[in-house]
N, C-alpha and C positions, 0 to 999 in steps of 0.2 A: 585981337588976332596978332600972332607973332609974325614978324617980317622974316621971310625965308633967308635973307642975307644974315640976319642976326642968329638964326638957327645954325647956319654954316660956321659963323664965327665962334659960337659956343662949342661946336664940335672940335674946332681947331684948338681952342683953349683947353678943353678936356684932354685931347691927345697930347698937347705940349706938357700939361701938368703930369700926365702919366709917364711921359718920356723923361721928365726931370726926376721923378721919383725912382724910376728904374736906373737912371744914371747914378743917382746917389747911392742906391742899393749896391750897384756894381762897384763903385769906388770904395764903399765902406767895408765890403766883404771880399777882399782879395786874398784871404788866407788859403793856403793850399790844403786840400783835404784828399783823402783816398776814398774812392767810391767802390763799394762791392755790390754788384747786381747779379744775383744768382751765382753763376760760375765765372763771371767776368770781374776783373779788378782794374780800376783806373787809378793809379797812384798819382798824387800831386796834381790835382785839377782844382781850379779856382772855385771857391764856394759860391761866388756870384754866378759863375757859369752853370753850376748845378741848379741853383735856384731859378735862373732864367730859363734853362732848358725844361725844368719841371713845370714852370708857368706856361711855357709855350705848348708843351705836351698836353697839359690839362685843358688849356683853351681850345686846342685843335680837336681834342676828343669831345669836348662840350659842343663846339660848333658843328662837328660831324653828326652828333646825336640830334641836334636841333634841325639840321638839314634833312636828315633821314626822317624825322617826325613830320616835317613839312611836306616832304615827298609822299609819305604814306597817307597823310590827311588829304592832299590834293588828289591822289589816286583814288581814295575812298569816296571823295565827293564826286568825282567823275562817274563812278559806278552807281552812286546813289541818286544822282540828279534825274536820270530817266525814270527811275522807279517812283520818285516822289512827285514828279509832275508839277503842276501849279500849286498844289496844296502847301508846298514847302514855303511859299512866300506869304502865306496867310498869317495875319497877326492875331487872329482869333484863337482862343484856347480850343483844344480838341473837342471839348464837350459841346461847343456851339456850332460845330460843322454839321451840316445836314446829314442825317443817316448814321451818325455816330452815337453810341449810347453814352449816357452821362454817368461817368464812373466817380464823380466827386463824392466825398463823404457827406453824409447827411446827418442831421441831428437825430439822436436815438429817440424812438417813439416809446411811449409808455405802453407796454404790452402785458402788464400784469392783469390776471383775471380778477374780476370783482364779484 
């Protein structure tokens, strides 16, 4: 079992490593570039700033999509829970529940006439 304190330390180390990589990226790419977005033009903006803003925009779009998916699945489970009742907690396959027909595939029988 992993100690919770070491898990927190790992997170800090990973975040620090990411911050160092981003700082190196920013220091290595200070060249001015002009950015054209549809009808807008931004002359003389740092390449590191463009890369970092793109990274932040992509991460926020991805996080927003994950949060939306989590919200929708929570909402779906709230509506499905009353309909499923106690059968949803069963660990038995559906064919072994009383009153349910067995839909499992069976071995083919030899039905050729003799």
